[in-house]
N, C-alpha and C positions, 0 to 999 in steps of 0.2 A: 504494500499499499504506500504510494508515494503522496508526499504532501501537495496540497493544491498550490497553483501558482499565484492565487490571490491570497495575500496575507490579510491578517485580523484588521490592520489598520486600513488597507484598500477597501475591504468589505465595508467598514464603518463609514469611511469618507463617501463612497458611492451610495450607500444606503441613506445616509443623512442629506446628501445632495438631492436624491430622488425625492425623499419625503418632503423637502421644502416646496415642491410643486403640488403637493396635495392640500386642498382646502379642508379644514375642519380638524387637523391635527392640532391637539391641545399642548401635548408635551411628549417628550421621547426620554425613555429611560435605558441606558446602555451599560452593560456590565461585562468587561473583558477579563479574562483570567487565563494566561498562557495561550495556547493556540485556539481558544473558543471565545465567542462572544455571544450574549443573549441579551434580550431586552423587549421592550413594548413601545409602541406608538400609539399613544391614547387619544381616541376620538370622543370618549366621555369615560366616565368611571368604570362602566361595564362593557364598553366596546372598545377594542383595541387590536392592533396588529402585533402578535407576538413574534419574534424572529430569533433564529439560532443559526450559528455558523461554526464549523470545526475545520480549521486551516489543515490539519493533519489528514483528515478523511475526506474533505471536501463537501461534507454533509451540509445542506442548507435547508432551512425550513422556515415558512412564512404561513401563518394561520391567523385569519380574521375571527377573533373571538367575540362573542355577544352574550352576555349573561353566563359565562363560564362554559359556552358551548362553541365549538369550532363550527363556523358556517361557510367557510371557504379557506382555500390554502393552495401553495405550490411548494414542493419539496424536491430535494435531490439526496439519494443516498446511493451507496455502492450496490446495494441488492436490488432496488426497484428502479434505479435511474430517476429521470425526471418525470415528475406525475403532478396532476392538479386534483384537488378536491374541489369540485365544482359546487356552486351554491345550490344547484338542483339535488346533488347527491354528495355532500361533504364527507360521508364515511367511505366512498369509493375511491380507488386509485386509477385515474385514467392517465395513460402515458402521453407525454408532449415532448416537443423538441426542447433542446437545452435553452435555458432562459438566463438573461442578464439580471442583475439586481434592479437595473433601471426599468426593464421590461416587466419585471414582477410587480414593482411598485406602481407602474402605470396601470396594470391591471387591477391592483388593489383600488387605485383611485377611481377607475370605472364603476367597480362594485359599490363603493360608498358614496357615490354622487347622489 
């Protein structure tokens, strides 16, 4: 398993830049520890985008959470590859092409409009 070419700093920079284009973001919480980063971009107290990145495995996870329930998301891991959890079926894994952080945040923006 080789480390991802995107480091934690690059992930956070691209994520924060993309989030500045989304209306309604009230605050962003980011916690980095070693090769991982996780956090939330809050739309309200109960509705937020949770995100996770692991530089060593390349794992990325983005989930729109409302009232403690995932209602949409896009993930990448070494076992399932890139996949989306659609609004219509958030429990299902539907394969998709590779996504950039900016593309994922743009899709998130469309969902929360």
